[in-house]
Rosetta silent file (secondary structure, phi, psi, omega in degrees, C-alpha in Angstrom):
SEQUENCE: MTDIDFAHLTPYQRYKLMASLIVPRPIALVTTLGAHGVVNAAPFSMFNMVGEDPPLVMLSINKLQDGRLKDTAANILASGEFVVHIADEAMAQQMHACGATLPPEVSELAVTGLTPVRSSTVTPPRIAEAPVAFECVLHETLENASRYVFFGRVVWLTAREGLVDTQAWRVNLRDFHPVGRFGASFYTRCGDRFVMAEAEGQAGAASTPIDQL
SCORE:     score description
SCORE:     0.000 S_00000001
   1 L     0.000  149.090  176.564    2.219   30.372   12.294 S_00000001
   2 L  -101.594  119.584  179.562    4.313   29.775    9.182 S_00000001
   3 L  -101.965  132.564 -176.901    2.490   30.581    5.940 S_00000001
   4 L  -131.083  123.471  177.880    3.759   29.034    2.687 S_00000001
   5 L   -88.156  110.013 -176.445    2.458   29.841   -0.784 S_00000001
   6 H   -64.273  -22.684  179.774    2.654   26.604   -2.765 S_00000001
   7 H   -65.501  -19.522 -177.993    2.569   28.553   -6.031 S_00000001
   8 H  -101.908    8.889 -179.261    6.089   29.771   -5.283 S_00000001
   9 L  -104.452  154.682  172.929    7.560   26.348   -4.518 S_00000001
  10 L   -78.480  161.249  176.316    9.235   23.836   -6.777 S_00000001
  11 H   -56.059  -38.302  179.653    7.637   20.401   -7.161 S_00000001
  12 H   -64.319  -42.318  178.574   10.431   18.931   -5.019 S_00000001
  13 H   -63.916  -40.247  177.889    9.795   21.438   -2.233 S_00000001
  14 H   -64.438  -41.489  178.862    6.064   20.694   -2.322 S_00000001
  15 H   -60.617  -46.973 -177.585    6.787   16.974   -2.196 S_00000001
  16 H   -59.010  -42.998 -178.857    9.092   17.330    0.798 S_00000001
  17 H   -69.464  -47.720 -176.353    6.515   19.278    2.771 S_00000001
  18 H   -67.394  -42.711 -176.729    3.506   17.152    1.884 S_00000001
  19 H   -70.023  -22.173  179.442    5.257   13.793    2.275 S_00000001
  20 H   -95.589  -15.100 -178.060    6.599   14.767    5.702 S_00000001
  21 H  -106.438  -29.548  177.540    3.412   16.343    7.048 S_00000001
  22 L   -89.461   79.267 -172.575    0.677   14.053    5.714 S_00000001
  23 L  -142.359  160.754   -7.737    1.706   11.181    7.977 S_00000001
  24 L   -76.073  154.026 -179.958    1.621    8.434    8.946 S_00000001
  25 E  -115.213  140.233  173.924    0.693    6.868    5.624 S_00000001
  26 E   -65.754  154.004 -177.818   -0.164    3.221    4.968 S_00000001
  27 L  -115.372  129.091  173.473    2.283    1.383    2.735 S_00000001
  28 E  -100.187  118.833  170.106    1.305   -0.800   -0.210 S_00000001
  29 E   -94.443  108.335 -167.495    3.848   -3.453   -1.103 S_00000001
  30 E  -105.151  129.431  171.742    2.738   -4.133   -4.674 S_00000001
  31 E  -105.747  137.459  174.343    3.512   -7.168   -6.787 S_00000001
  32 E  -136.931  170.526 -179.273    3.127   -7.106  -10.561 S_00000001
  33 E  -119.539  126.293 -179.943    4.272   -9.353  -13.367 S_00000001
  34 L   -76.812  173.304 -176.447    6.623   -8.146  -16.080 S_00000001
  35 L   -62.226  -28.195 -178.089    6.416   -8.984  -19.776 S_00000001
  36 L  -103.031   17.683  174.412    8.978  -11.783  -19.393 S_00000001
  37 L    85.555    9.068  179.351    7.395  -13.295  -16.303 S_00000001
  38 L   -83.437  131.646  179.364    9.583  -11.587  -13.703 S_00000001
  39 E   -83.170  123.211  176.518    7.755  -10.729  -10.475 S_00000001
  40 E  -102.370  140.460  176.438    8.273   -7.118   -9.428 S_00000001
  41 E  -134.541  128.726 -177.569    7.680   -5.965   -5.840 S_00000001
  42 E  -149.045  142.239  178.984    7.817   -2.336   -4.744 S_00000001
  43 E   -92.475  141.821  178.218    6.553   -0.300   -1.758 S_00000001
  44 E  -138.160  129.474  178.332    4.437    2.839   -2.201 S_00000001
  45 L  -102.329   -4.078  168.102    3.149    5.125    0.544 S_00000001
  46 L   -87.594   77.469 -168.891    1.023    7.270   -1.750 S_00000001
  47 E  -152.948  144.763  173.666   -1.665    4.660   -1.263 S_00000001
  48 E  -172.164  171.683  171.900   -5.016    4.342    0.466 S_00000001
  49 E   -76.735  141.333  178.392   -8.532    2.957    0.451 S_00000001
  50 E  -105.903  -43.567 -178.909  -10.962    4.892   -1.748 S_00000001
  51 E  -176.434  175.531 -174.934  -14.313    3.232   -1.086 S_00000001
  52 E  -111.733  -11.470 -177.079  -16.188   -0.025   -0.629 S_00000001
  53 L  -142.469   85.955    4.536  -18.820   -0.003   -3.384 S_00000001
  54 L   -75.161  161.133 -178.796  -17.045   -0.686   -5.624 S_00000001
  55 E   -77.236  103.031 -172.901  -14.135   -1.757   -3.384 S_00000001
  56 E  -119.191  142.298  168.131  -11.325    0.512   -4.578 S_00000001
  57 E  -120.025  155.412 -178.198   -7.777    1.246   -3.510 S_00000001
  58 E  -116.888  136.155  178.492   -5.604    4.063   -4.868 S_00000001
  59 E  -133.525  120.729 -178.151   -1.954    3.794   -5.845 S_00000001
  60 E  -110.617  123.057 -174.711    0.009    6.850   -7.024 S_00000001
  61 E  -126.061  122.386 -178.348    3.305    6.224   -8.846 S_00000001
  62 E   -74.104  152.000  173.378    5.623    8.977  -10.000 S_00000001
  63 L   -83.286  150.762  178.238    7.231    9.053  -13.422 S_00000001
  64 L   -77.587  161.570 -172.889   11.021    8.996  -13.644 S_00000001
  65 L   -62.597  -30.804 -178.495   12.911   12.133  -14.686 S_00000001
  66 L   -89.236   10.001  178.012   13.794   10.801  -18.131 S_00000001
  67 L    90.253   -9.979  177.929   10.182    9.942  -18.865 S_00000001
  68 L   -69.722  161.299  178.250   10.556    6.208  -18.228 S_00000001
  69 L  -101.723  146.753  169.377    8.034    4.380  -16.086 S_00000001
  70 L   -64.674  152.283 -176.334    8.714    2.498  -12.914 S_00000001
  71 H   -55.664  -40.667 -179.278    8.316   -1.235  -13.402 S_00000001
  72 H   -59.782  -47.136 -179.613    5.152   -1.327  -11.278 S_00000001
  73 H   -63.740  -45.296 -179.669    3.435    1.350  -13.380 S_00000001
  74 H   -61.188  -40.945 -178.459    4.516   -0.205  -16.663 S_00000001
  75 H   -69.546  -38.817  178.134    3.304   -3.644  -15.573 S_00000001
  76 H   -65.643  -42.682  178.875   -0.083   -2.365  -14.370 S_00000001
  77 H   -62.548  -35.379 -177.151   -0.646   -0.494  -17.622 S_00000001
  78 H   -77.991  -39.472 -172.359    0.258   -3.604  -19.609 S_00000001
  79 H  -108.706  -25.685 -177.477   -1.665   -6.242  -17.661 S_00000001
  80 L    73.741   18.868 -178.495   -4.283   -4.405  -15.596 S_00000001
  81 E  -136.411  145.668  174.340   -3.539   -6.579  -12.562 S_00000001
  82 E  -163.911  163.534  179.114   -1.639   -6.158   -9.303 S_00000001
  83 E  -123.774  126.930  178.312   -1.608   -7.325   -5.686 S_00000001
  84 E  -101.040  123.151  177.334   -1.449   -4.896   -2.757 S_00000001
  85 E  -110.643  144.646  170.854    0.094   -6.215    0.467 S_00000001
  86 E   -99.155  119.256 -177.306    0.083   -4.608    3.885 S_00000001
  87 L   -87.365  139.350  176.670    3.505   -5.138    5.452 S_00000001
  88 E  -107.262 -177.289 -175.648    3.824   -5.722    9.180 S_00000001
  89 H   -60.365  -35.639 -175.955    6.757   -5.322   11.564 S_00000001
  90 H   -62.840  -29.300 -177.988    8.021   -8.852   10.931 S_00000001
  91 H  -116.318   16.461 -175.201    8.654   -8.129    7.235 S_00000001
  92 H   -61.004  -42.095 -178.510    9.316   -4.374    7.435 S_00000001
  93 H   -65.531  -39.158  178.331   12.997   -4.637    6.542 S_00000001
  94 H   -68.888  -38.528  175.717   12.263   -6.774    3.502 S_00000001
  95 H   -59.246  -46.683  179.702    9.509   -4.378    2.425 S_00000001
  96 H   -61.541  -40.599 -179.078   11.942   -1.457    2.663 S_00000001
  97 H   -65.630  -24.673  177.941   14.573   -3.401    0.695 S_00000001
  98 L   -68.086  -11.440  177.580   12.078   -3.892   -2.144 S_00000001
  99 L   -81.440   -2.377  179.058   12.429   -0.155   -2.790 S_00000001
 100 L   -67.478  150.178  178.154   15.940   -0.622   -4.175 S_00000001
 101 L   -81.737  114.776  179.915   16.502    0.116   -7.872 S_00000001
 102 L  -125.831  153.422  175.425   16.954   -3.188   -9.689 S_00000001
 103 L   -64.985  152.905 -175.697   16.915   -4.058  -13.406 S_00000001
 104 L   -58.267  -23.976 -178.127   13.550   -5.324  -14.696 S_00000001
 105 L   -83.540    0.256  179.887   14.925   -8.851  -15.131 S_00000001
 106 L  -112.514  128.003 -179.465   15.684   -9.163  -11.395 S_00000001
 107 L   -87.942  131.553  176.059   12.875   -9.894   -8.944 S_00000001
 108 H   -63.060  -28.534  178.877   12.866   -8.058   -5.621 S_00000001
 109 H   -64.513  -40.790  178.894   11.335  -11.152   -4.057 S_00000001
 110 H   -66.373  -39.335 -177.661   14.400  -13.215   -4.898 S_00000001
 111 H   -69.848  -38.351 -175.110   16.751  -10.536   -3.575 S_00000001
 112 H   -93.032   -9.202  179.898   14.888  -10.020   -0.300 S_00000001
 113 L    83.076   12.122  175.839   13.971  -13.643    0.366 S_00000001
 114 L   -78.316  153.253 -170.151   10.213  -13.097    0.214 S_00000001
 115 L  -107.102  117.793  175.250    8.129  -16.017   -1.050 S_00000001
 116 E   -77.014  138.508  178.159    5.798  -15.751   -4.077 S_00000001
 117 E  -130.350  141.767 -179.303    2.549  -17.727   -3.843 S_00000001
 118 L   -57.647  130.605  175.465   -0.037  -18.220   -6.590 S_00000001
 119 L   -76.932  166.692 -177.306   -2.885  -15.709   -6.335 S_00000001
 120 L   -85.383  -32.575 -171.738   -6.512  -16.799   -6.503 S_00000001
 121 L  -131.211  -13.737 -178.031   -7.827  -14.492   -9.262 S_00000001
 122 L  -124.207  163.420 -176.434   -4.963  -12.533  -10.846 S_00000001
 123 L   -74.965  -42.148  178.231   -1.706  -13.497  -12.539 S_00000001
 124 L   -61.197  137.991 -179.657    0.789  -11.643  -10.296 S_00000001
 125 L   -76.176  160.219  170.601    1.585  -13.754   -7.244 S_00000001
 126 E   -94.469  172.333 -177.899    1.013  -12.665   -3.680 S_00000001
 127 E  -103.688  123.459 -173.878    3.674  -12.686   -0.963 S_00000001
 128 L   -62.622  -34.947 -175.383    3.382  -15.509    1.567 S_00000001
 129 L   -75.460  -16.155 -176.402    4.911  -13.526    4.440 S_00000001
 130 L   -74.740  137.612  178.899    2.436  -10.628    4.174 S_00000001
 131 L   -71.577  -23.138 -176.755   -0.459  -10.657    6.665 S_00000001
 132 E  -140.488  135.900  175.598   -2.837   -9.155    4.086 S_00000001
 133 E  -137.846  122.148  176.303   -3.005   -9.352    0.292 S_00000001
 134 E  -103.931  114.990  175.423   -5.612   -7.584   -1.855 S_00000001
 135 E   -82.486  128.280 -171.474   -5.822   -8.932   -5.406 S_00000001
 136 E  -128.389  148.067  168.160   -6.771   -6.054   -7.698 S_00000001
 137 E  -116.853  148.000 -175.905   -7.769   -5.390  -11.283 S_00000001
 138 E   -66.999  123.845 -178.072   -7.309   -1.957  -12.804 S_00000001
 139 E  -100.285  -40.434 -177.657  -10.550    0.035  -12.510 S_00000001
 140 E  -160.853  150.704  179.284   -9.473    3.502  -13.646 S_00000001
 141 E  -129.494  132.769  171.137   -6.288    5.424  -14.450 S_00000001
 142 E  -114.512  143.465 -179.813   -5.504    9.102  -14.044 S_00000001
 143 E  -135.641  135.698  169.536   -2.378   10.658  -15.517 S_00000001
 144 L  -131.523 -170.038 -173.606   -0.735   14.035  -15.088 S_00000001
 145 L   -63.555  -28.947 -172.119    2.706   15.413  -15.886 S_00000001
 146 L  -105.967  -17.331 -172.648    4.395   13.867  -12.861 S_00000001
 147 E  -163.789  167.186  169.679    2.633   10.592  -12.131 S_00000001
 148 E  -105.297  141.499  171.724    0.038    7.904  -12.729 S_00000001
 149 E  -117.974  116.962 -178.284   -2.782    7.334  -10.262 S_00000001
 150 E  -104.250  131.410  172.049   -4.210    3.822  -10.454 S_00000001
 151 E  -104.819  117.427 -179.565   -7.547    2.848   -8.953 S_00000001
 152 E  -104.757  133.730  176.019   -7.636   -0.873   -8.332 S_00000001
 153 E   -91.897  121.952 -178.286  -10.836   -2.827   -7.722 S_00000001
 154 E   -73.741  124.663  179.533  -10.310   -5.452   -5.058 S_00000001
 155 E  -112.397  -13.721 -178.149  -11.537   -8.848   -6.247 S_00000001
 156 E  -159.076  142.691  176.220  -10.025  -11.109   -3.597 S_00000001
 157 E  -124.686  131.094  171.265   -8.576  -10.836   -0.087 S_00000001
 158 E  -119.277  126.242 -178.582   -6.192  -13.258    1.552 S_00000001
 159 E  -126.058  151.344  178.166   -5.445  -12.708    5.241 S_00000001
 160 L   -57.204  142.367 -178.765   -3.237  -14.502    7.728 S_00000001
 161 L   -53.057  128.709  178.075   -5.002  -17.273    9.629 S_00000001
 162 L    89.846   -7.109 -176.830   -6.850  -15.872   12.638 S_00000001
 163 L   -81.041  -33.584 -176.635   -6.670  -12.250   11.522 S_00000001
 164 E  -118.808  127.721  172.740  -10.212  -11.972   10.117 S_00000001
 165 E   -90.535  106.376 -175.461  -13.398  -13.259   11.747 S_00000001
 166 L   -83.529    2.943  171.246  -15.596  -14.052    8.752 S_00000001
 167 L   -90.423  -47.461 -179.737  -18.677  -14.532   10.948 S_00000001
 168 L   -94.910   -8.123 -176.440  -18.643  -11.082   12.577 S_00000001
 169 L    55.849   48.612  175.854  -16.541   -9.481    9.787 S_00000001
 170 E  -119.034  150.001  175.396  -14.091   -8.101   12.301 S_00000001
 171 E  -100.252  135.509  176.914  -10.332   -7.861   12.157 S_00000001
 172 L   -76.593   83.225 -174.164   -8.329   -9.001   15.160 S_00000001
 173 H   -64.792  -22.122  178.733   -6.506   -5.690   15.524 S_00000001
 174 H   -62.767  -30.084 -178.442   -4.644   -6.948   18.580 S_00000001
 175 H  -104.966   11.968 -179.036   -2.632   -9.258   16.309 S_00000001
 176 L  -110.918  118.522 -173.461   -2.306   -6.835   13.393 S_00000001
 177 L  -129.976   63.916  178.464    0.895   -4.756   13.452 S_00000001
 178 E   -69.627  157.927  174.812    1.315   -2.908   10.137 S_00000001
 179 L  -106.299  152.322  179.867    4.033   -0.312    9.674 S_00000001
 180 E  -123.991  162.159  178.952    3.426    3.167    8.255 S_00000001
 181 E   -88.052  134.825 -178.733    5.538    5.757    6.454 S_00000001
 182 L  -125.573   30.040  177.173    6.623    8.767    8.495 S_00000001
 183 L    90.251  143.925 -178.782    8.653   10.720    5.922 S_00000001
 184 L    51.801 -130.085  178.376   12.132   10.142    4.421 S_00000001
 185 L   -99.779   17.004 -179.967   13.361    6.743    5.679 S_00000001
 186 L   -89.384  137.738  176.654   11.374    6.970    8.893 S_00000001
 187 E  -123.928  166.403  178.724    8.640    4.464    9.632 S_00000001
 188 E  -133.347  147.980  175.700    6.164    4.119   12.478 S_00000001
 189 L   -93.656  167.971  179.376    4.688    1.192   14.381 S_00000001
 190 L  -112.121   24.542 -175.459    1.049    0.782   15.407 S_00000001
 191 L   -75.671  -29.322 -177.618    1.722   -0.549   18.902 S_00000001
 192 L   -92.983   92.934 -174.267    0.681    2.552   20.839 S_00000001
 193 L  -116.913  152.855  177.642   -3.081    2.554   20.333 S_00000001
 194 L  -147.025  158.260 -178.583   -5.927    4.212   22.196 S_00000001
 195 L  -112.585  135.739  177.574   -9.700    4.333   22.043 S_00000001
 196 L  -108.765  145.714  176.812  -11.708    7.567   22.103 S_00000001
 197 L   -62.148  147.922 -179.638  -15.275    7.935   23.302 S_00000001
 198 L   -66.675  146.364  178.472  -17.801    8.283   20.503 S_00000001
 199 L   -65.082  152.745 -178.525  -18.805   11.818   19.557 S_00000001
 200 L   -58.477  131.659  179.187  -22.114   13.089   20.873 S_00000001
 201 L    96.639  -12.280  177.874  -24.983   11.887   18.748 S_00000001
 202 L   -84.142  145.117  179.460  -23.161    8.847   17.382 S_00000001
 203 L   -77.170  156.864  174.665  -24.701    5.458   17.976 S_00000001
 204 L   111.067  178.886 -178.665  -22.913    2.783   19.930 S_00000001
 205 L   -71.944  164.958 -178.966  -21.051    2.388   23.186 S_00000001
 206 L   -66.544  -31.509  177.539  -18.945    5.152   24.691 S_00000001
 207 L  -149.175  160.117 -176.071  -15.779    3.222   23.908 S_00000001
 208 L  -132.330  127.217  176.659  -14.790    0.057   22.087 S_00000001
 209 L   -57.823  147.800 -174.116  -11.983   -2.376   22.943 S_00000001
 210 H   -60.677  -31.261 -177.295   -9.275   -2.453   20.287 S_00000001
 211 H   -85.952    5.578  177.940   -9.905   -6.128   19.494 S_00000001
 212 H  -115.882    4.910 -179.758  -13.606   -5.510   18.793 S_00000001
 213 L   -74.333    0.000    0.000  -13.284   -2.722   16.205 S_00000001
């Protein structure tokens, strides 16, 4: 085994190890609205679900070396609103392209050809091509020397037609193909899926078809 004392590593070395080993990670393609009405879109893989009551998601955004904030962080702090999208294979290249460094007056949606659509409850628009969009309001903020951690409370969900059964509250996982982050510029698909028997003592059937989870 290789033992590594994190106390003796630089922040960059710790980042490289953690970001390449804690994988795959879900990706949030986040839209926010700038002070002059420009829609910003950026992907973040330091993202996940936190809980359901209240319904919270977590988004961690690093500070830039000169102390400036990324547009997404600055916009969330200013407005308290953002939309989290889950990108699938069909829009993966456009999602990746939204990570390019652009001036605040230029919208990533315009550059990548993604389509803004009016959200139901928040000011930032959602992206029409995304299979899932969570409209969020800022619930809590944590700050340390290197980054902001935003907890967003989900107030509205828009999903692609046929993806969510609102009678059984099930997602049609057979037709859901999100991409995940696998370190550096590597991504992973969700096509190779398998079902495991339930652990001893757990209620339910021994196995569950993927489209019934």
